[in-house]
mmCIF file of the C-alpha atoms, coordinates in Angstrom:
data_MODEL
# 
_entry.id   MODEL 
# 
loop_
_atom_site.group_PDB 
_atom_site.id 
_atom_site.type_symbol 
_atom_site.label_atom_id 
_atom_site.label_alt_id 
_atom_site.label_comp_id 
_atom_site.label_asym_id 
_atom_site.label_entity_id 
_atom_site.label_seq_id 
_atom_site.pdbx_PDB_ins_code 
_atom_site.Cartn_x 
_atom_site.Cartn_y 
_atom_site.Cartn_z 
_atom_site.occupancy 
_atom_site.B_iso_or_equiv 
_atom_site.pdbx_formal_charge 
_atom_site.auth_seq_id 
_atom_site.auth_comp_id 
_atom_site.auth_asym_id 
_atom_site.auth_atom_id 
_atom_site.pdbx_PDB_model_num 
ATOM 1  C CA . MET A 1 1  ? -9.653  29.353  3.072  1.00 0.00 ? 1  MET A CA 1 
ATOM 2  C CA . SER A 1 2  ? -7.303  26.441  2.347  1.00 0.00 ? 2  SER A CA 1 
ATOM 3  C CA . SER A 1 3  ? -6.769  25.206  -1.189 1.00 0.00 ? 3  SER A CA 1 
ATOM 4  C CA . THR A 1 4  ? -4.930  22.103  -0.036 1.00 0.00 ? 4  THR A CA 1 
ATOM 5  C CA . VAL A 1 5  ? -6.351  18.952  -1.590 1.00 0.00 ? 5  VAL A CA 1 
ATOM 6  C CA . THR A 1 6  ? -5.597  15.618  0.019  1.00 0.00 ? 6  THR A CA 1 
ATOM 7  C CA . ALA A 1 7  ? -5.139  12.872  -2.529 1.00 0.00 ? 7  ALA A CA 1 
ATOM 8  C CA . GLU A 1 8  ? -7.424  9.888   -2.132 1.00 0.00 ? 8  GLU A CA 1 
ATOM 9  C CA . PHE A 1 9  ? -5.960  6.720   -0.723 1.00 0.00 ? 9  PHE A CA 1 
ATOM 10 C CA . GLN A 1 10 ? -4.959  4.144   -3.320 1.00 0.00 ? 10 GLN A CA 1 
ATOM 11 C CA . SER A 1 11 ? -4.767  0.369   -3.346 1.00 0.00 ? 11 SER A CA 1 
ATOM 12 C CA . TYR A 1 12 ? -1.869  -1.684  -4.666 1.00 0.00 ? 12 TYR A CA 1 
ATOM 13 C CA . MET A 1 13 ? -2.130  -5.294  -5.785 1.00 0.00 ? 13 MET A CA 1 
ATOM 14 C CA . CYS A 1 14 ? 0.588   -7.925  -5.728 1.00 0.00 ? 14 CYS A CA 1 
ATOM 15 C CA . LEU A 1 15 ? 1.005   -9.133  -9.304 1.00 0.00 ? 15 LEU A CA 1 
ATOM 16 C CA . ILE A 1 16 ? 2.219   -12.502 -8.018 1.00 0.00 ? 16 ILE A CA 1 
ATOM 17 C CA . CYS A 1 17 ? -0.573  -13.569 -5.633 1.00 0.00 ? 17 CYS A CA 1 
ATOM 18 C CA . GLY A 1 18 ? -3.274  -10.864 -5.807 1.00 0.00 ? 18 GLY A CA 1 
ATOM 19 C CA . PHE A 1 19 ? -2.821  -9.550  -2.232 1.00 0.00 ? 19 PHE A CA 1 
ATOM 20 C CA . ILE A 1 20 ? -4.153  -5.981  -1.910 1.00 0.00 ? 20 ILE A CA 1 
ATOM 21 C CA . TYR A 1 21 ? -2.384  -3.280  0.119  1.00 0.00 ? 21 TYR A CA 1 
ATOM 22 C CA . ASP A 1 22 ? -4.891  -0.546  0.978  1.00 0.00 ? 22 ASP A CA 1 
ATOM 23 C CA . GLU A 1 23 ? -3.281  2.752   2.033  1.00 0.00 ? 23 GLU A CA 1 
ATOM 24 C CA . ALA A 1 24 ? -6.313  3.711   4.144  1.00 0.00 ? 24 ALA A CA 1 
ATOM 25 C CA . ALA A 1 25 ? -6.214  0.448   6.137  1.00 0.00 ? 25 ALA A CA 1 
ATOM 26 C CA . GLY A 1 26 ? -2.440  -0.008  6.263  1.00 0.00 ? 26 GLY A CA 1 
ATOM 27 C CA . LEU A 1 27 ? -1.190  -3.277  7.752  1.00 0.00 ? 27 LEU A CA 1 
ATOM 28 C CA . PRO A 1 28 ? -1.068  -2.767  11.525 1.00 0.00 ? 28 PRO A CA 1 
ATOM 29 C CA . GLU A 1 29 ? -0.080  -6.420  12.063 1.00 0.00 ? 29 GLU A CA 1 
ATOM 30 C CA . GLU A 1 30 ? 2.985   -5.718  9.889  1.00 0.00 ? 30 GLU A CA 1 
ATOM 31 C CA . GLY A 1 31 ? 3.771   -2.455  11.720 1.00 0.00 ? 31 GLY A CA 1 
ATOM 32 C CA . ILE A 1 32 ? 2.340   -0.228  8.955  1.00 0.00 ? 32 ILE A CA 1 
ATOM 33 C CA . ALA A 1 33 ? -0.163  2.243   10.398 1.00 0.00 ? 33 ALA A CA 1 
ATOM 34 C CA . PRO A 1 34 ? -3.501  2.996   8.700  1.00 0.00 ? 34 PRO A CA 1 
ATOM 35 C CA . GLY A 1 35 ? -3.110  5.915   6.311  1.00 0.00 ? 35 GLY A CA 1 
ATOM 36 C CA . THR A 1 36 ? 0.452   4.962   5.311  1.00 0.00 ? 36 THR A CA 1 
ATOM 37 C CA . ARG A 1 37 ? 1.040   5.900   1.680  1.00 0.00 ? 37 ARG A CA 1 
ATOM 38 C CA . TRP A 1 38 ? 2.626   3.325   -0.609 1.00 0.00 ? 38 TRP A CA 1 
ATOM 39 C CA . ALA A 1 39 ? 5.660   5.584   -1.063 1.00 0.00 ? 39 ALA A CA 1 
ATOM 40 C CA . ASP A 1 40 ? 6.155   5.501   2.728  1.00 0.00 ? 40 ASP A CA 1 
ATOM 41 C CA . VAL A 1 41 ? 6.056   1.707   3.014  1.00 0.00 ? 41 VAL A CA 1 
ATOM 42 C CA . PRO A 1 42 ? 9.674   0.595   3.666  1.00 0.00 ? 42 PRO A CA 1 
ATOM 43 C CA . PRO A 1 43 ? 11.517  -0.376  0.456  1.00 0.00 ? 43 PRO A CA 1 
ATOM 44 C CA . ASN A 1 44 ? 12.482  -3.750  1.937  1.00 0.00 ? 44 ASN A CA 1 
ATOM 45 C CA . TRP A 1 45 ? 8.864   -4.637  2.824  1.00 0.00 ? 45 TRP A CA 1 
ATOM 46 C CA . THR A 1 46 ? 7.556   -7.830  1.225  1.00 0.00 ? 46 THR A CA 1 
ATOM 47 C CA . CYS A 1 47 ? 4.081   -9.180  0.527  1.00 0.00 ? 47 CYS A CA 1 
ATOM 48 C CA . PRO A 1 48 ? 2.732   -10.957 3.624  1.00 0.00 ? 48 PRO A CA 1 
ATOM 49 C CA . GLU A 1 49 ? 1.154   -13.639 1.428  1.00 0.00 ? 49 GLU A CA 1 
ATOM 50 C CA . CYS A 1 50 ? 3.941   -14.584 -0.995 1.00 0.00 ? 50 CYS A CA 1 
ATOM 51 C CA . SER A 1 51 ? 7.021   -12.523 -0.011 1.00 0.00 ? 51 SER A CA 1 
ATOM 52 C CA . ALA A 1 52 ? 7.047   -10.593 -3.310 1.00 0.00 ? 52 ALA A CA 1 
ATOM 53 C CA . ARG A 1 53 ? 8.889   -7.261  -3.307 1.00 0.00 ? 53 ARG A CA 1 
ATOM 54 C CA . LYS A 1 54 ? 7.282   -3.817  -3.588 1.00 0.00 ? 54 LYS A CA 1 
ATOM 55 C CA . ASP A 1 55 ? 8.354   -3.801  -7.254 1.00 0.00 ? 55 ASP A CA 1 
ATOM 56 C CA . ASP A 1 56 ? 5.879   -6.641  -7.835 1.00 0.00 ? 56 ASP A CA 1 
ATOM 57 C CA . PHE A 1 57 ? 2.894   -4.460  -6.836 1.00 0.00 ? 57 PHE A CA 1 
ATOM 58 C CA . GLU A 1 58 ? 0.831   -2.238  -9.100 1.00 0.00 ? 58 GLU A CA 1 
ATOM 59 C CA . MET A 1 59 ? -1.701  0.471   -8.260 1.00 0.00 ? 59 MET A CA 1 
ATOM 60 C CA . VAL A 1 60 ? -5.276  -0.676  -8.910 1.00 0.00 ? 60 VAL A CA 1 
ATOM 61 C CA . GLN A 1 61 ? -8.643  1.056   -9.024 1.00 0.00 ? 61 GLN A CA 1 
ATOM 62 C CA . ILE A 1 62 ? -11.167 -0.667  -6.799 1.00 0.00 ? 62 ILE A CA 1 
# 
């Protein structure tokens, strides 16, 4: 019996424009596969809506 618990996917919102990055959905059009965790999004990635940096995003409960 496995005791491994998979953390739920989270969503992160751009504090500049309100764009939501959903880990479960990813951003295939940006080359980020569904299921990609926020920590695994490249550090130089920018918001597709306003070009904000990852530092300008915050985890949100939806």
